N, C-alpha and C positions, 0 to 999 in steps of 0.2 A: 541476455540482459534482463535485469530485474529492477523494477522501481519499487522501493519501499517508502511508505509514508507513515509516520508516527506522530501522534499529538500527545503532549504531556502538559499537565497543569504545572504551575510554578513550584508546587511542593513535590513534583516528580511523579505524580500518579498518572499512569498511562491510560488515556481515555479513548484512543483510536489507534488502530494498526491495520494496514492493508498492504498487499503486494500485488504487482501486476508483472507478468512474465511476457517478454517479447522474444519470440523465437518461431521458426518454422515448426509446425506441429505435424508429426508423422505417425504412421501406424505400420504394422506388419501385415495388415489386411486379414488377420485371423482372429481379431478381437477388437475391443474398444479401448484397450490400454494405449497410453502414449508411449512411444519408443524414443530413446535418447541417443543411443549409439548409432553411428552411421552404418555399421554392419547389420543392424536390425531393421532399419527403415526401408519399407517397400513402397509406400505411397504417401504423398503429401496431402494432408487434410486441409490445412490453411496456413497462411504465412502471416504472423503477427509481429515479425521482426522489425526493428528500427531500420529504416532505409536511409542511405547516405543523402545528405543535403536536403532532407525533408523535415519539417517541424511536426512534432507530435504533441497534441494537447490532451491532457487527461484532467478529469474533474472528479474530486472526492468531496462528499458532503460530510462534514464533521460537526457534530452537535456539541455545543457547550454543555457541561453537566448542569442539570437543573433539578428543582424539586417543586412540586405543586403543593402549596400550603393553603389552608383555609383560615383566613384572618378573622372573619366573623361568621357565625352560624347562620345558615340560610343564604349567604352570599356566594357567588362563584369563587372557585379557587384561583389563587394568584400564583403565577409561575415566577419563582425566584432562581436566578442564575447563581450557582454555587461558586464557580470560578470564572472570573471575568477576563482572564488572560490565559493563553496557552502557547506553548512553543511547538511549532510544526516543523519536523525534520523530514527532508526529502533526500533519499540516497539512490543513486543509479549504480548498480553493481554488474560486473561481468562475473557470471557463475558457471563453473565447469560442468556441474551435474545437478540433478534435482535437489540433493541435500545441500544446505547452505555451506557447510564445512567451515573451516577456520579462515577468517578474513586474512588475506595476504598469502594464503596457500591454495585454497580451492575456490575462493571468492575474492574479487578485487573491486574496491570502491573506485568508480570512475569520477563521480561528482557527488558532492554532499553540501547541503545548505540548511540552515535553521532560521526560521522567521518567527517573531512573536506576533500573535494575532490577539486582538482585544475587542470587546464589545462594551458599549457604554450603558 
């Protein structure tokens, strides 16, 4: 499972994008590379998969786009927020392998929602 979080301003400019992967992490004990196929896995490093009937809370810090401007010479700069609203999209996907692939063939969206966040 993969959690994708994307934030865009109202004019469509992407200002934040992050993903978190939930799966058992395994290796073949011969190196530090992550192994994906069951035939290659020899040892479990840690399990970050989503467990049934358990709530998982994630936190992402998204900064509104801003610019520090000097209004008067000798005075401290003032921070002006460039975009006061953003649309935050959260998608939870089932993904068959490390490459995202085509949605609906190698990657399947389980849940998706978009919320508008604003600052005064």
